[in-house]
N, C-alpha and C positions, 0 to 999 in steps of 0.2 A: 504494500500500500504506500501511497505517496507520503512523504514526510511533511507535506503542506498542512497547515492548520486552517481549514476552511469550514464554513458552516452554511447551513441553509438560512435564508432570510427568516426572521421571526415570523411564525405563522400568525397572521392576524386577520381579522374580519375585514374584507373589502366589500363595500356596499354592492349588493347584487351577486356576490360570489357564493355558491353553495358549498356545503361541507364536502360534497363529493369532489368538487374541483380541488379543494384544499387537500383532501386525501390523495388525489392523483398526483399533486405536486410533491407531497411527502413520499409517495411511492417512487416518483421519479428521482428524488434525491437518494433514496436507498439504492435504487438501481445504479445510479452513478457511482456510489461508493463501492458497490460490488464490481463494477467495471474497472474502477481504479485499483482494486485488489488484483484483478486479472492482468492489468497493464499499469504498473506503477508510474509510468511516464505520462499517463493520460492528462494529469492536471499540472504538468510542468509549466505551462504558460500562464497559470493562474497565480495572481499575487498572494503571498502568504497573508493569512488572517483576513482574507476577503470573505464577505458574505455572498453566496451564490444566488443569482436569479436564473433559474433554469427555464429556458425557452424551448419547449419541444416543437418540432415541426409537424407533429402528427396529432396535436390536441390544441385547437385554437382557444378553448376556454382556459386551459392551464397557461398557455402562452400569454394571454391577456392578463390573467391574474398575476403572473410572475412579473410582467412589465409594470403593472400598477404597484405591486409591492416593492419592486426594485426601485422605482422612481421615488416612492415614499421614503425608502431607506436612504437614497441619495440626498433627498431634501433634509433628512435628519442628520446628515453628515457621516453616514456609514460608508465604508469602502465596499461598494457593491460591484460585483463582476458579473456581467451578463454572459451566459453560455448558451449558445444555440446548439441543441442536441437533435440528433436524428437516430432512428432505430432501423436495423436491417430486418429482413423477413423473419428472422429468429427472435427478434426483440432485443438484440444486443445494442447497447447504446454507444454512440461515438459522438465526439465533439466535432461540429462542423465549423471549419475555419475557412475564411473569415465569417463572421456572423452577418452574412449578406441577405438573409431571408427574414430578418426581424421586421415586424410591422412598424409603421411610424408611431411614435408615442404622441398622444394627444395631451400635451402639457397644459392646455387651457382648462381641462377638466380634472386636473389633479390637485 
């Protein structure tokens, strides 16, 4: 496993976000940690002590939640690192570099 000290963003209620979406975000973080165990270099590009905002390309609701929570963390002064993740047919997670598929952030509504 990576020697990085990273964490998921604090799980918090975002207006209009269901518990199911938050649960899927938690599951995604757990899957990323399992992937990091399998490939200890996976998180090498992530700054130490960063809070991760995980943006999956296969779940728009979770992606939207992560963007909102990530932006809220940035506004609170947190070191937030946005990771765009993709899954293969077997469900294995990889980090997609660069994060070119992120939807635009609507900062006016944050």
